[in-house]
PAVO-728751 format. One record per residue: residue number from 1; residue in one letter; x, z, y of N, C-alpha, C in turn. Coordinates in nm, 2 decimals. Each point is the difference from the previous one (the first is absolute). Layout:
residues N
<seq->NUM&type->A&n.xx->X&n.zz->Z&n.yy->Y&ca.xx->X&ca.zz->Z&ca.yy->Y&c.xx->X&c.zz->Z&c.yy->Y>
...
This chain:
residues 134
<seq->1&type->M&n.xx->0.09&n.zz->0.00&n.yy->-0.12&ca.xx->-0.09&ca.zz->0.00&ca.yy->0.12&c.xx->0.09&c.zz->0.00&c.yy->0.12>
<seq->2&type->S&n.xx->-0.04&n.zz->-0.06&n.yy->0.11&ca.xx->0.08&ca.zz->-0.01&ca.yy->0.12&c.xx->0.01&c.zz->0.14&c.yy->0.06>
<seq->3&type->A&n.xx->0.11&n.zz->0.02&n.yy->0.07&ca.xx->0.03&ca.zz->0.13&ca.yy->0.06&c.xx->-0.11&c.zz->0.04&c.yy->0.10>
<seq->4&type->H&n.xx->-0.05&n.zz->-0.10&n.yy->0.08&ca.xx->-0.11&ca.zz->0.03&ca.yy->0.09&c.xx->-0.13&c.zz->0.05&c.yy->-0.07>
<seq->5&type->V&n.xx->-0.04&n.zz->-0.08&n.yy->-0.10&ca.xx->-0.12&ca.zz->0.04&ca.yy->-0.07&c.xx->0.02&c.zz->0.14&c.yy->-0.07>
<seq->6&type->N&n.xx->0.11&n.zz->0.02&n.yy->-0.06&ca.xx->0.03&ca.zz->0.12&ca.yy->-0.07&c.xx->-0.01&c.zz->0.12&c.yy->0.10>
<seq->7&type->S&n.xx->0.06&n.zz->-0.02&n.yy->0.12&ca.xx->0.00&ca.zz->0.10&ca.yy->0.10&c.xx->-0.14&c.zz->0.03&c.yy->0.05>
<seq->8&type->Y&n.xx->-0.07&n.zz->-0.10&n.yy->0.03&ca.xx->-0.14&ca.zz->0.02&ca.yy->0.05&c.xx->-0.08&c.zz->0.09&c.yy->-0.11>
<seq->9&type->I&n.xx->0.01&n.zz->-0.03&n.yy->-0.12&ca.xx->-0.07&ca.zz->0.07&ca.yy->-0.11&c.xx->0.05&c.zz->0.14&c.yy->-0.01>
<seq->10&type->A&n.xx->0.13&n.zz->0.02&n.yy->0.01&ca.xx->0.06&ca.zz->0.14&ca.yy->-0.01&c.xx->-0.04&c.zz->0.08&c.yy->0.12>
<seq->11&type->L&n.xx->0.00&n.zz->-0.06&n.yy->0.12&ca.xx->-0.05&ca.zz->0.07&ca.yy->0.12&c.xx->-0.15&c.zz->0.04&c.yy->-0.01>
<seq->12&type->A&n.xx->-0.08&n.zz->-0.09&n.yy->-0.05&ca.xx->-0.14&ca.zz->0.02&ca.yy->-0.02&c.xx->-0.02&c.zz->0.12&c.yy->-0.09>
<seq->13&type->K&n.xx->0.08&n.zz->0.01&n.yy->-0.11&ca.xx->-0.01&ca.zz->0.12&ca.yy->-0.09&c.xx->0.03&c.zz->0.12&c.yy->0.07>
<seq->14&type->D&n.xx->0.11&n.zz->0.00&n.yy->0.09&ca.xx->0.04&ca.zz->0.11&ca.yy->0.07&c.xx->-0.11&c.zz->0.05&c.yy->0.10>
<seq->15&type->D&n.xx->-0.06&n.zz->-0.10&n.yy->0.07&ca.xx->-0.11&ca.zz->0.03&ca.yy->0.09&c.xx->-0.12&c.zz->0.07&c.yy->-0.07>
<seq->16&type->L&n.xx->-0.03&n.zz->-0.05&n.yy->-0.12&ca.xx->-0.11&ca.zz->0.06&ca.yy->-0.08&c.xx->0.04&c.zz->0.14&c.yy->-0.04>
<seq->17&type->A&n.xx->0.12&n.zz->0.03&n.yy->-0.04&ca.xx->0.04&ca.zz->0.13&ca.yy->-0.04&c.xx->-0.01&c.zz->0.10&c.yy->0.12>
<seq->18&type->V&n.xx->0.04&n.zz->-0.05&n.yy->0.12&ca.xx->0.00&ca.zz->0.08&ca.yy->0.12&c.xx->-0.15&c.zz->0.03&c.yy->0.03>
<seq->19&type->A&n.xx->-0.08&n.zz->-0.10&n.yy->0.00&ca.xx->-0.15&ca.zz->0.01&ca.yy->0.03&c.xx->-0.06&c.zz->0.11&c.yy->-0.09>
<seq->20&type->A&n.xx->0.03&n.zz->0.00&n.yy->-0.13&ca.xx->-0.05&ca.zz->0.09&ca.yy->-0.10&c.xx->0.03&c.zz->0.15&c.yy->0.04>
<seq->21&type->K&n.xx->0.13&n.zz->0.02&n.yy->0.05&ca.xx->0.04&ca.zz->0.13&ca.yy->0.04&c.xx->-0.06&c.zz->0.05&c.yy->0.13>
<seq->22&type->L&n.xx->-0.03&n.zz->-0.10&n.yy->0.09&ca.xx->-0.06&ca.zz->0.04&ca.yy->0.13&c.xx->-0.15&c.zz->0.01&c.yy->0.01>
<seq->23&type->M&n.xx->-0.07&n.zz->-0.05&n.yy->-0.10&ca.xx->-0.14&ca.zz->-0.02&ca.yy->0.00&c.xx->-0.08&c.zz->0.13&c.yy->0.04>
<seq->24&type->A&n.xx->0.04&n.zz->0.11&n.yy->-0.06&ca.xx->-0.07&ca.zz->0.13&ca.yy->0.02&c.xx->0.02&c.zz->0.06&c.yy->0.14>
<seq->25&type->D&n.xx->0.13&n.zz->0.00&n.yy->0.04&ca.xx->0.03&ca.zz->0.07&ca.yy->0.12&c.xx->0.02&c.zz->-0.09&c.yy->0.13>
<seq->26&type->H&n.xx->0.03&n.zz->-0.13&n.yy->-0.02&ca.xx->0.02&ca.zz->-0.09&ca.yy->0.11&c.xx->-0.06&c.zz->-0.13&c.yy->-0.03>
<seq->27&type->P&n.xx->-0.14&n.zz->-0.01&n.yy->0.00&ca.xx->-0.07&ca.zz->-0.12&ca.yy->-0.03&c.xx->0.03&c.zz->-0.12&c.yy->0.08>
<seq->28&type->R&n.xx->0.02&n.zz->0.02&n.yy->0.13&ca.xx->0.04&ca.zz->-0.12&ca.yy->0.09&c.xx->0.12&c.zz->-0.06&c.yy->-0.05>
<seq->29&type->H&n.xx->0.10&n.zz->0.08&n.yy->-0.03&ca.xx->0.13&ca.zz->-0.06&ca.yy->-0.05&c.xx->-0.01&c.zz->-0.06&c.yy->-0.14>
<seq->30&type->A&n.xx->-0.09&n.zz->0.06&n.yy->-0.08&ca.xx->-0.02&ca.zz->-0.06&ca.yy->-0.13&c.xx->-0.07&c.zz->-0.14&c.yy->0.02>
<seq->31&type->A&n.xx->-0.09&n.zz->-0.01&n.yy->0.09&ca.xx->-0.07&ca.zz->-0.12&ca.yy->0.02&c.xx->0.10&c.zz->-0.11&c.yy->0.05>
<seq->32&type->F&n.xx->0.09&n.zz->0.04&n.yy->0.09&ca.xx->0.10&ca.zz->-0.10&ca.yy->0.04&c.xx->0.09&c.zz->-0.05&c.yy->-0.11>
<seq->33&type->N&n.xx->0.04&n.zz->0.10&n.yy->-0.09&ca.xx->0.08&ca.zz->-0.05&ca.yy->-0.12&c.xx->-0.08&c.zz->-0.08&c.yy->-0.09>
<seq->34&type->I&n.xx->-0.13&n.zz->0.02&n.yy->-0.02&ca.xx->-0.08&ca.zz->-0.09&ca.yy->-0.08&c.xx->0.00&c.zz->-0.14&c.yy->0.06>
<seq->35&type->E&n.xx->-0.02&n.zz->-0.01&n.yy->0.13&ca.xx->0.00&ca.zz->-0.13&ca.yy->0.07&c.xx->0.14&c.zz->-0.07&c.yy->-0.02>
<seq->36&type->Q&n.xx->0.11&n.zz->0.08&n.yy->0.01&ca.xx->0.13&ca.zz->-0.06&ca.yy->-0.01&c.xx->0.02&c.zz->-0.05&c.yy->-0.14>
<seq->37&type->A&n.xx->-0.04&n.zz->0.07&n.yy->-0.10&ca.xx->0.01&ca.zz->-0.04&ca.yy->-0.14&c.xx->-0.07&c.zz->-0.13&c.yy->-0.03>
<seq->38&type->A&n.xx->-0.13&n.zz->-0.01&n.yy->0.06&ca.xx->-0.08&ca.zz->-0.12&ca.yy->-0.02&c.xx->0.07&c.zz->-0.12&c.yy->0.07>
<seq->39&type->E&n.xx->0.06&n.zz->0.03&n.yy->0.12&ca.xx->0.06&ca.zz->-0.11&ca.yy->0.08&c.xx->0.13&c.zz->-0.05&c.yy->-0.08>
<seq->40&type->K&n.xx->0.07&n.zz->0.09&n.yy->-0.06&ca.xx->0.12&ca.zz->-0.04&ca.yy->-0.07&c.xx->-0.03&c.zz->-0.08&c.yy->-0.13>
<seq->41&type->L&n.xx->-0.11&n.zz->0.04&n.yy->-0.07&ca.xx->-0.05&ca.zz->-0.08&ca.yy->-0.11&c.xx->-0.04&c.zz->-0.14&c.yy->0.04>
<seq->42&type->L&n.xx->-0.07&n.zz->-0.01&n.yy->0.11&ca.xx->-0.03&ca.zz->-0.13&ca.yy->0.05&c.xx->0.12&c.zz->-0.08&c.yy->0.03>
<seq->43&type->K&n.xx->0.10&n.zz->0.06&n.yy->0.07&ca.xx->0.12&ca.zz->-0.08&ca.yy->0.03&c.xx->0.08&c.zz->-0.03&c.yy->-0.12>
<seq->44&type->A&n.xx->-0.01&n.zz->0.08&n.yy->-0.11&ca.xx->0.07&ca.zz->-0.04&ca.yy->-0.12&c.xx->-0.06&c.zz->-0.13&c.yy->-0.06>
<seq->45&type->V&n.xx->-0.13&n.zz->0.00&n.yy->0.00&ca.xx->-0.07&ca.zz->-0.12&ca.yy->-0.06&c.xx->0.03&c.zz->-0.12&c.yy->0.09>
<seq->46&type->L&n.xx->-0.01&n.zz->0.01&n.yy->0.13&ca.xx->0.03&ca.zz->-0.11&ca.yy->0.09&c.xx->0.14&c.zz->-0.05&c.yy->-0.02>
<seq->47&type->T&n.xx->0.10&n.zz->0.09&n.yy->-0.01&ca.xx->0.14&ca.zz->-0.03&ca.yy->-0.02&c.xx->0.02&c.zz->-0.07&c.yy->-0.13>
<seq->48&type->A&n.xx->-0.07&n.zz->0.05&n.yy->-0.11&ca.xx->0.02&ca.zz->-0.07&ca.yy->-0.13&c.xx->-0.06&c.zz->-0.14&c.yy->0.00>
<seq->49&type->E&n.xx->-0.10&n.zz->-0.02&n.yy->0.08&ca.xx->-0.06&ca.zz->-0.13&ca.yy->0.01&c.xx->0.07&c.zz->-0.10&c.yy->0.10>
<seq->50&type->G&n.xx->0.10&n.zz->0.06&n.yy->0.07&ca.xx->0.07&ca.zz->-0.08&ca.yy->0.10&c.xx->-0.08&c.zz->-0.03&c.yy->0.12>
<seq->51&type->I&n.xx->-0.09&n.zz->0.09&n.yy->0.03&ca.xx->-0.09&ca.zz->-0.02&ca.yy->0.12&c.xx->0.06&c.zz->0.08&c.yy->0.12>
<seq->52&type->R&n.xx->0.03&n.zz->-0.07&n.yy->0.10&ca.xx->0.06&ca.zz->0.06&ca.yy->0.12&c.xx->-0.10&c.zz->0.08&c.yy->0.08>
<seq->53&type->F&n.xx->0.05&n.zz->0.11&n.yy->0.05&ca.xx->-0.09&ca.zz->0.09&ca.yy->0.08&c.xx->0.10&c.zz->0.08&c.yy->0.10>
<seq->54&type->Q&n.xx->-0.06&n.zz->0.04&n.yy->0.10&ca.xx->0.08&ca.zz->0.09&ca.yy->0.10&c.xx->0.01&c.zz->0.14&c.yy->-0.06>
<seq->55&type->T&n.xx->0.12&n.zz->0.04&n.yy->-0.01&ca.xx->0.02&ca.zz->0.14&ca.yy->-0.06&c.xx->-0.06&c.zz->0.10&c.yy->0.09>
<seq->56&type->S&n.xx->-0.02&n.zz->-0.03&n.yy->0.12&ca.xx->-0.06&ca.zz->0.10&ca.yy->0.10&c.xx->-0.15&c.zz->0.00&c.yy->0.00>
<seq->57&type->H&n.xx->-0.06&n.zz->-0.09&n.yy->-0.08&ca.xx->-0.14&ca.zz->-0.01&ca.yy->-0.01&c.xx->-0.06&c.zz->0.10&c.yy->-0.10>
<seq->58&type->H&n.xx->-0.10&n.zz->0.08&n.yy->0.05&ca.xx->-0.05&ca.zz->0.11&ca.yy->-0.08&c.xx->-0.15&c.zz->-0.01&c.yy->-0.02>
<seq->59&type->Q&n.xx->-0.07&n.zz->-0.11&n.yy->0.03&ca.xx->-0.14&ca.zz->-0.01&ca.yy->-0.02&c.xx->-0.02&c.zz->-0.05&c.yy->-0.15>
<seq->60&type->L&n.xx->-0.04&n.zz->0.09&n.yy->-0.08&ca.xx->0.00&ca.zz->-0.03&ca.yy->-0.15&c.xx->-0.09&c.zz->-0.11&c.yy->-0.04>
<seq->61&type->G&n.xx->-0.12&n.zz->-0.01&n.yy->0.07&ca.xx->-0.09&ca.zz->-0.12&ca.yy->-0.03&c.xx->0.06&c.zz->-0.13&c.yy->0.03>
<seq->62&type->A&n.xx->0.07&n.zz->0.00&n.yy->0.12&ca.xx->0.06&ca.zz->-0.13&ca.yy->0.04&c.xx->0.12&c.zz->-0.03&c.yy->-0.09>
<seq->63&type->L&n.xx->0.07&n.zz->0.10&n.yy->-0.05&ca.xx->0.11&ca.zz->-0.03&ca.yy->-0.09&c.xx->-0.05&c.zz->-0.06&c.yy->-0.13>
<seq->64&type->A&n.xx->-0.11&n.zz->0.06&n.yy->-0.05&ca.xx->-0.06&ca.zz->-0.04&ca.yy->-0.13&c.xx->-0.06&c.zz->-0.14&c.yy->0.02>
<seq->65&type->A&n.xx->-0.05&n.zz->-0.03&n.yy->0.12&ca.xx->-0.06&ca.zz->-0.13&ca.yy->0.02&c.xx->0.11&c.zz->-0.12&c.yy->-0.01>
<seq->66&type->L&n.xx->0.13&n.zz->0.04&n.yy->0.01&ca.xx->0.10&ca.zz->-0.10&ca.yy->-0.02&c.xx->0.01&c.zz->-0.06&c.yy->-0.14>
<seq->67&type->L&n.xx->-0.05&n.zz->0.08&n.yy->-0.10&ca.xx->-0.01&ca.zz->-0.05&ca.yy->-0.13&c.xx->-0.11&c.zz->-0.10&c.yy->-0.02>
<seq->68&type->P&n.xx->0.02&n.zz->-0.10&n.yy->-0.09&ca.xx->-0.10&ca.zz->-0.10&ca.yy->-0.03&c.xx->-0.13&c.zz->0.07&c.yy->-0.05>
<seq->69&type->E&n.xx->-0.11&n.zz->-0.05&n.yy->0.03&ca.xx->-0.13&ca.zz->0.06&ca.yy->-0.04&c.xx->-0.01&c.zz->0.02&c.yy->-0.15>
<seq->70&type->S&n.xx->0.06&n.zz->-0.08&n.yy->-0.08&ca.xx->0.00&ca.zz->0.01&ca.yy->-0.14&c.xx->0.10&c.zz->0.09&c.yy->-0.06>
<seq->71&type->H&n.xx->0.08&n.zz->0.06&n.yy->0.08&ca.xx->0.11&ca.zz->0.09&ca.yy->-0.05&c.xx->-0.05&c.zz->0.12&c.yy->-0.07>
<seq->72&type->L&n.xx->0.07&n.zz->0.03&n.yy->-0.11&ca.xx->-0.04&ca.zz->0.11&ca.yy->-0.09&c.xx->-0.02&c.zz->0.13&c.yy->0.07>
<seq->73&type->W&n.xx->0.09&n.zz->0.03&n.yy->0.10&ca.xx->0.00&ca.zz->0.13&ca.yy->0.07&c.xx->-0.08&c.zz->0.00&c.yy->0.13>
<seq->74&type->R&n.xx->-0.04&n.zz->-0.11&n.yy->0.05&ca.xx->-0.06&ca.zz->-0.01&ca.yy->0.13&c.xx->-0.11&c.zz->0.10&c.yy->0.02>
<seq->75&type->A&n.xx->-0.10&n.zz->0.00&n.yy->-0.08&ca.xx->-0.12&ca.zz->0.09&ca.yy->0.02&c.xx->0.04&c.zz->0.14&c.yy->0.00>
<seq->76&type->D&n.xx->0.08&n.zz->0.04&n.yy->-0.10&ca.xx->0.05&ca.zz->0.14&ca.yy->0.00&c.xx->0.08&c.zz->0.04&c.yy->0.12>
<seq->77&type->L&n.xx->0.08&n.zz->-0.09&n.yy->0.05&ca.xx->0.09&ca.zz->0.03&ca.yy->0.11&c.xx->-0.09&c.zz->-0.01&c.yy->0.13>
<seq->78&type->M&n.xx->-0.10&n.zz->-0.09&n.yy->0.01&ca.xx->-0.08&ca.zz->-0.01&ca.yy->0.11&c.xx->-0.08&c.zz->0.14&c.yy->0.02>
<seq->79&type->A&n.xx->-0.03&n.zz->0.06&n.yy->-0.11&ca.xx->-0.07&ca.zz->0.13&ca.yy->0.01&c.xx->0.08&c.zz->0.11&c.yy->0.07>
<seq->80&type->F&n.xx->0.13&n.zz->-0.02&n.yy->0.00&ca.xx->0.09&ca.zz->0.09&ca.yy->0.07&c.xx->-0.02&c.zz->0.00&c.yy->0.15>
<seq->81&type->D&n.xx->-0.07&n.zz->-0.09&n.yy->0.05&ca.xx->-0.02&ca.zz->-0.01&ca.yy->0.15&c.xx->-0.07&c.zz->0.13&c.yy->0.05>
<seq->82&type->D&n.xx->-0.08&n.zz->0.06&n.yy->-0.09&ca.xx->-0.06&ca.zz->0.13&ca.yy->0.03&c.xx->0.10&c.zz->0.11&c.yy->0.05>
<seq->83&type->F&n.xx->0.13&n.zz->-0.02&n.yy->-0.05&ca.xx->0.10&ca.zz->0.10&ca.yy->0.04&c.xx->0.08&c.zz->-0.03&c.yy->0.12>
<seq->84&type->T&n.xx->-0.03&n.zz->-0.12&n.yy->0.06&ca.xx->0.08&ca.zz->-0.04&ca.yy->0.12&c.xx->-0.01&c.zz->0.11&c.yy->0.11>
<seq->85&type->S&n.xx->-0.12&n.zz->0.06&n.yy->0.02&ca.xx->-0.01&ca.zz->0.09&ca.yy->0.11&c.xx->0.08&c.zz->0.13&c.yy->-0.03>
<seq->86&type->Y&n.xx->0.04&n.zz->0.02&n.yy->-0.12&ca.xx->0.08&ca.zz->0.12&ca.yy->-0.03&c.xx->0.14&c.zz->-0.01&c.yy->0.06>
<seq->87&type->A&n.xx->0.04&n.zz->-0.11&n.yy->0.04&ca.xx->0.13&ca.zz->-0.02&ca.yy->0.06&c.xx->0.01&c.zz->0.06&c.yy->0.14>
<seq->88&type->T&n.xx->-0.10&n.zz->-0.01&n.yy->0.07&ca.xx->0.01&ca.zz->0.05&ca.yy->0.14&c.xx->-0.12&c.zz->0.10&c.yy->0.04>
<seq->89&type->A&n.xx->-0.12&n.zz->-0.04&n.yy->-0.03&ca.xx->-0.12&ca.zz->0.08&ca.yy->0.05&c.xx->0.00&c.zz->0.15&c.yy->-0.03>
<seq->90&type->L&n.xx->0.06&n.zz->0.03&n.yy->-0.11&ca.xx->0.01&ca.zz->0.15&ca.yy->-0.04&c.xx->0.12&c.zz->0.07&c.yy->0.05>
<seq->91&type->R&n.xx->0.10&n.zz->-0.08&n.yy->0.05&ca.xx->0.13&ca.zz->0.06&ca.yy->0.04&c.xx->0.02&c.zz->0.02&c.yy->0.15>
<seq->92&type->Y&n.xx->-0.09&n.zz->-0.05&n.yy->0.08&ca.xx->0.02&ca.zz->0.01&ca.yy->0.14&c.xx->-0.13&c.zz->0.06&c.yy->0.07>
<seq->93&type->P&n.xx->0.01&n.zz->0.07&n.yy->0.12&ca.xx->-0.11&ca.zz->0.05&ca.yy->0.06&c.xx->-0.10&c.zz->-0.11&c.yy->0.03>
<seq->94&type->K&n.xx->-0.13&n.zz->0.04&n.yy->0.01&ca.xx->-0.11&ca.zz->-0.10&ca.yy->0.04&c.xx->0.03&c.zz->-0.04&c.yy->0.14>
<seq->95&type->P&n.xx->-0.07&n.zz->-0.11&n.yy->0.05&ca.xx->0.02&ca.zz->-0.04&ca.yy->0.14&c.xx->-0.02&c.zz->0.11&c.yy->0.10>
<seq->96&type->G&n.xx->-0.10&n.zz->0.09&n.yy->-0.02&ca.xx->-0.02&ca.zz->0.11&ca.yy->0.09&c.xx->0.09&c.zz->0.12&c.yy->-0.02>
<seq->97&type->G&n.xx->0.09&n.zz->-0.01&n.yy->-0.09&ca.xx->0.10&ca.zz->0.10&ca.yy->-0.03&c.xx->-0.04&c.zz->0.10&c.yy->-0.11>
<seq->98&type->G&n.xx->-0.11&n.zz->-0.02&n.yy->-0.06&ca.xx->-0.04&ca.zz->0.09&ca.yy->-0.11&c.xx->0.07&c.zz->-0.03&c.yy->-0.13>
<seq->99&type->M&n.xx->-0.01&n.zz->0.09&n.yy->-0.09&ca.xx->0.06&ca.zz->-0.02&ca.yy->-0.13&c.xx->-0.09&c.zz->-0.09&c.yy->-0.08>
<seq->100&type->P&n.xx->0.07&n.zz->-0.09&n.yy->-0.08&ca.xx->-0.08&ca.zz->-0.09&ca.yy->-0.09&c.xx->-0.06&c.zz->0.09&c.yy->-0.11>
<seq->101&type->A&n.xx->-0.11&n.zz->-0.05&n.yy->-0.05&ca.xx->-0.06&ca.zz->0.07&ca.yy->-0.12&c.xx->0.09&c.zz->-0.01&c.yy->-0.12>
<seq->102&type->E&n.xx->0.00&n.zz->0.10&n.yy->-0.08&ca.xx->0.08&ca.zz->-0.01&ca.yy->-0.13&c.xx->-0.08&c.zz->-0.09&c.yy->-0.09>
<seq->103&type->P&n.xx->0.07&n.zz->-0.07&n.yy->-0.09&ca.xx->-0.07&ca.zz->-0.08&ca.yy->-0.10&c.xx->-0.06&c.zz->0.09&c.yy->-0.10>
<seq->104&type->E&n.xx->-0.11&n.zz->-0.05&n.yy->-0.06&ca.xx->-0.07&ca.zz->0.07&ca.yy->-0.10&c.xx->0.08&c.zz->0.01&c.yy->-0.13>
<seq->105&type->D&n.xx->0.00&n.zz->0.11&n.yy->-0.06&ca.xx->0.08&ca.zz->0.03&ca.yy->-0.12&c.xx->-0.04&c.zz->-0.11&c.yy->-0.11>
<seq->106&type->A&n.xx->-0.12&n.zz->-0.03&n.yy->-0.01&ca.xx->-0.05&ca.zz->-0.10&ca.yy->-0.10&c.xx->0.06&c.zz->-0.13&c.yy->0.03>
<seq->107&type->D&n.xx->0.00&n.zz->-0.04&n.yy->0.13&ca.xx->0.06&ca.zz->-0.13&ca.yy->0.04&c.xx->0.15&c.zz->-0.01&c.yy->-0.03>
<seq->108&type->L&n.xx->0.07&n.zz->0.11&n.yy->0.02&ca.xx->0.14&ca.zz->0.00&ca.yy->-0.03&c.xx->0.03&c.zz->-0.01&c.yy->-0.15>
<seq->109&type->K&n.xx->-0.08&n.zz->0.07&n.yy->-0.07&ca.xx->0.02&ca.zz->0.00&ca.yy->-0.15&c.xx->-0.03&c.zz->-0.14&c.yy->-0.05>
<seq->110&type->Q&n.xx->-0.11&n.zz->-0.06&n.yy->0.05&ca.xx->-0.04&ca.zz->-0.14&ca.yy->-0.05&c.xx->0.11&c.zz->-0.10&c.yy->0.04>
<seq->111&type->G&n.xx->0.05&n.zz->0.01&n.yy->0.13&ca.xx->0.10&ca.zz->-0.09&ca.yy->0.05&c.xx->0.13&c.zz->0.01&c.yy->-0.08>
<seq->112&type->W&n.xx->0.04&n.zz->0.13&n.yy->-0.03&ca.xx->0.12&ca.zz->0.02&ca.yy->-0.08&c.xx->-0.02&c.zz->-0.06&c.yy->-0.14>
<seq->113&type->S&n.xx->-0.11&n.zz->0.02&n.yy->-0.06&ca.xx->-0.03&ca.zz->-0.05&ca.yy->-0.13&c.xx->0.00&c.zz->-0.15&c.yy->0.00>
<seq->114&type->E&n.xx->-0.06&n.zz->-0.06&n.yy->0.09&ca.xx->-0.01&ca.zz->-0.15&ca.yy->0.01&c.xx->0.14&c.zz->-0.06&c.yy->0.01>
<seq->115&type->V&n.xx->0.09&n.zz->0.05&n.yy->0.09&ca.xx->0.13&ca.zz->-0.05&ca.yy->0.01&c.xx->0.09&c.zz->0.03&c.yy->-0.12>
<seq->116&type->S&n.xx->-0.01&n.zz->0.12&n.yy->-0.05&ca.xx->0.08&ca.zz->0.05&ca.yy->-0.11&c.xx->-0.03&c.zz->-0.09&c.yy->-0.13>
<seq->117&type->T&n.xx->-0.13&n.zz->-0.03&n.yy->-0.02&ca.xx->-0.04&ca.zz->-0.08&ca.yy->-0.11&c.xx->0.07&c.zz->-0.13&c.yy->-0.01>
<seq->118&type->L&n.xx->0.02&n.zz->-0.06&n.yy->0.12&ca.xx->0.06&ca.zz->-0.14&ca.yy->0.00&c.xx->0.15&c.zz->0.00&c.yy->0.00>
<seq->119&type->V&n.xx->0.07&n.zz->0.11&n.yy->0.02&ca.xx->0.14&ca.zz->-0.01&ca.yy->0.01&c.xx->0.07&c.zz->-0.05&c.yy->-0.12>
<seq->120&type->G&n.xx->-0.03&n.zz->0.05&n.yy->-0.11&ca.xx->0.06&ca.zz->-0.04&ca.yy->-0.13&c.xx->-0.04&c.zz->-0.15&c.yy->-0.03>
<seq->121&type->E&n.xx->-0.12&n.zz->-0.03&n.yy->0.02&ca.xx->-0.05&ca.zz->-0.14&ca.yy->-0.03&c.xx->0.07&c.zz->-0.10&c.yy->0.09>
<seq->122&type->I&n.xx->0.01&n.zz->0.03&n.yy->0.13&ca.xx->0.07&ca.zz->-0.09&ca.yy->0.09&c.xx->0.15&c.zz->-0.01&c.yy->-0.03>
<seq->123&type->E&n.xx->0.06&n.zz->0.12&n.yy->-0.04&ca.xx->0.14&ca.zz->0.00&ca.yy->-0.03&c.xx->0.02&c.zz->-0.09&c.yy->-0.12>
<seq->124&type->D&n.xx->-0.08&n.zz->0.01&n.yy->-0.11&ca.xx->0.01&ca.zz->-0.09&ca.yy->-0.11&c.xx->-0.02&c.zz->-0.14&c.yy->0.03>
<seq->125&type->W&n.xx->-0.10&n.zz->-0.03&n.yy->0.08&ca.xx->-0.03&ca.zz->-0.14&ca.yy->0.04&c.xx->0.12&c.zz->-0.06&c.yy->0.08>
<seq->126&type->C&n.xx->0.05&n.zz->0.08&n.yy->0.09&ca.xx->0.11&ca.zz->-0.05&ca.yy->0.08&c.xx->0.12&c.zz->-0.03&c.yy->-0.09>
<seq->127&type->R&n.xx->0.03&n.zz->0.09&n.yy->-0.09&ca.xx->0.11&ca.zz->-0.02&ca.yy->-0.09&c.xx->-0.01&c.zz->-0.13&c.yy->-0.08>
<seq->128&type->E&n.xx->-0.13&n.zz->-0.02&n.yy->-0.06&ca.xx->-0.02&ca.zz->-0.12&ca.yy->-0.08&c.xx->0.00&c.zz->-0.12&c.yy->0.09>
<seq->129&type->R&n.xx->-0.05&n.zz->0.01&n.yy->0.12&ca.xx->0.00&ca.zz->-0.12&ca.yy->0.09&c.xx->0.14&c.zz->-0.04&c.yy->0.04>
<seq->130&type->L&n.xx->0.09&n.zz->0.09&n.yy->0.02&ca.xx->0.13&ca.zz->-0.03&ca.yy->0.05&c.xx->0.10&c.zz->-0.02&c.yy->-0.12>
<seq->131&type->E&n.xx->-0.02&n.zz->0.07&n.yy->-0.11&ca.xx->0.09&ca.zz->-0.01&ca.yy->-0.11&c.xx->-0.05&c.zz->-0.08&c.yy->-0.12>
<seq->132&type->G&n.xx->-0.13&n.zz->-0.02&n.yy->-0.01&ca.xx->-0.06&ca.zz->-0.06&ca.yy->-0.11&c.xx->-0.04&c.zz->0.10&c.yy->-0.10>
<seq->133&type->P&n.xx->-0.08&n.zz->-0.04&n.yy->-0.10&ca.xx->-0.04&ca.zz->0.10&ca.yy->-0.11&c.xx->0.12&c.zz->0.05&c.yy->-0.07>
<seq->134&type->S&n.xx->-0.01&n.zz->0.13&n.yy->-0.04&ca.xx->0.11&ca.zz->0.07&ca.yy->-0.07&c.xx->-0.02&c.zz->-0.02&c.yy->-0.15>
């Protein structure tokens, strides 16, 4: 597997591990790490497919939309767009200066589960895509 793809997947796993540890006491930070894991999985798939994207781009739906409509992972990765707001909306004061609401525990657990479920599958797919069947 390419170094970039491998690194994206390894970093996504790290983000998920951090999110799991932060969920109970620091839900905003857990949400951010869930978004980051989803973003890195998306970028791993795009990189494996040779699809160019701006590394500074963080809109998950827009990144997933770069995949062809028939792509195996497009629908799953498009669903990650729900996590895009976790990157900023929960980490900065509201426009009036107030604290952002904390994400719901159930939403965090579901998000973590959705991203976690795909890590191994996407890792295997990327390996096969780039190295061929073993």
